[in-house]
C-alpha positions, 0 to 999 in steps of 0.5 A: 163674459159680458152681463147686460144690465138695464135701468128703467130709464136708460139703455142697457149697460154692458158690465164687464166680468173680471176674474183675478188669477193667483197661485202659490207657485210663482208668477212664472209657473206653467200652471198659472199660464195654463189657467190663464189660457184656459179661461181666456174669453170667459171674462176680463182676466187679471193676475196678481201672484207672488214673484217666487214660489211660496208653497206651504206658507198657508195664510201668512201675509206681510205686516211690517215690510212694504210690498213691491209690485211689478208688471208680469211681462207675459200678461197683456194690457198691464193686467198682471202684477208680480207681488213680492209677498205671499199669495194672501198679500197678492189677493189683498192687493189685487182685490182692494188696490190693483184692479179697477174694481173688485173681481167677480171671481178669484181663481187660484192655481193651477197648483203643482200638487194636490191640495187634499186633506190636511194640505188645506191648512198649509197650502198658499193656493187654498189660503188665497181662495179663503182670503178672497172669500173673506173679502166677499169675492167667491173663489175657486182653487184648482190643483193638479194631483202631481208634483212632477207632471207638467201636463196641465191640459186636463186640469185646465179643461176642468178649471174652465168647466168649473169657472164657467159654471161658477159664473153662470150660476153666480157662486155667492160672495164668501163661497169657495170651491177646492178642485183637485184633478188627477194627473191623467189624460182628460179622456181617462177621468171618470167624472166629478165627485162632490167630496169632503176634506179627508182626515189626514196628517203628515209624518215627518222623517227628520235627519241631522246633517252636517253644517259648515257653521258647526251649528245644528242642521236638520233635513225634514221630509214629509209624507201624508197619511190618512187617519180615517178610511171614510168614503167620500173624501177628496183623497179617495176621489183622486185615487180612483180617477175622479175630479174632486170638488170640495166646498170650503169655509173660513170659519173654524168653530166646532159647533158640535162641541158646544153642548159638551162644553156646556156640560163641562160648566164653561157656560157659567158666568164669572170665574 
């Protein structure tokens, strides 16, 4: 996509729109390639993604080791970078160092598995979008609600629609959208719902297993359960065959608790 800008005394200037792509499933993940193919023609596409799968690393980033960066062979014109680090590392490097200028939008995905409810705290894909927003680059995170399906066609089509709209409507710096797409054919998707993050948590099933070294070793499996059955959530939308779009923010402050803490006396000066 090209934007024409003009000054009072000069000819119009063609300004290239840039999109930075990333994920937490690794730079060779089929979801990332599907996203790249879906967005071709909208803008100049760049990629900065972890070398390996880094699902569940949340907002972790590297502070004590160097970050090795190599070119991704499947990206053209030397615009793809494999970062030996986390999704947040990839975003930091992409926005600040690897691109010729900051991108107009970051798109993270297409993630293998939904990012709804409590997943937002653990997801490297969502963390990448949050980091982008912190760096004043608007962001969209896109996830396919299946850990097994490799059919990204519907999610790619939805990603194209959302990204095209975000560019046309000028999604503001610091803003981010979390998009989840049900794992069904595009023709069967009922529509788009604007949603909130579901109240949920994981239940752990932990069992001890034998370890050749003689030390303690455990295997943990996790199951997400809803802790509130309210309507309008991202989980509900996916279960009912709708695309879920949830606006997110990086700020954690619980504003509604401040009056209560005043009542508790925490507003007094001194101790």
